[in-house]
C-alpha positions, 0 to 999 in steps of 0.5 A: 380362272381366279386370275382372269376374274381379278378386278382392276385395282381402283375399279375397272374391267376384270383381267381376262385371259390376255393378262394370265398367259405368261406368268413370269415372277413373284415377290412376297412382301413378308411385312404386309403378307402380300404376294405380287405376281408379274405376267409378261407379254410372251409370244403374241401382242395380245398378251398384256403385261400385268401385276397381280396382288394377292392378300391373305383372306380366310387363312390363304392368299387370294387374288385381290386385284391387278394393275396393267403394266406398260406395254412391253414390260416383262419382269422375268424376275422380282423380289421384295427387299426386307431392308427397304421394303420395296419390290424390285423387278428385273429383266436382262441387265435392268433392275428397278423398283415397282410400286403397286398402289401407284403402278409406277416403276422407278428408274432403271439401274444396273449391277456391273457384269450382271446380265440375263436376269431371270430370277432373283431373291433377297437374303432375309436381311436384304443385304444380298440379292441372289440372281439366276441368269440365262447362262444357268449361273447363280450370282450374289450381289452385295446390295449396299454397293450394287456389285457382284460379290467377287468369287461368288458364282455358282454354275447350275449346269452340273445339276441339270438346270436348263432354264433357271427361273427363280431363286429363294434363300430359305434358312441356309439353303438356296432353292432354284426353280427350273422352267425346262419342260424338255426332259423325259418323264421322271422326277425332274420332268418339271423341276 
C-alpha cells in the first residue's frame, strides 16, 4: 500500500496498483543512501513499468516517489556502480544507464556473449559486474573492458537454483536470490 500511495516525482497522481504488480529489481546507491526499485509490465498490458525511489527517513528507507518508465521497459536487473556512481539497468542482452531525476535511460550496449540478464550487482570498487542469467549461471564482467572474464562462469543448478533473480557481493561472498516458487514446502520453498 505504501508503494501504491507513492507520489509521482515532481508532482502528479499517486502510483496506484497498476505500478506495483511486478517488482523486478533494485539498486542501492550507497553514496546517497537511496534505493531504486524497478517494476515491469508483467502479465497484462494494464501493468505499468515504474521506477520507485526510497530515501532514508527516521532511520529507515521509505518510499519517496515514483517515475513512470517507457512502455515496455522491463528492467529485470539493476545495480549501482560505485566507480561512476550511475545506475545501470539490464534485460536480455541489453544494458544501459538510468537517471531517476530526469527519468531517462541512456543508449543500450552489450557485453559480448552475455545473454538472459536477470540480476546483477557490482563489486565494491565497481571494477566487476556479477550477472545471473536465465541459464542459471553466474558470470563476471570486467567493467573496464565490458567483456566476460575468461574461465569465470559458475553453474548454479547443482545448488538447486531454478530462477536466479539477483546477485549481491557482500564481503567475499556472492549471494544469489532465487525466484522459484515451485518447490515443495521446506527451507528452500522461497529461496
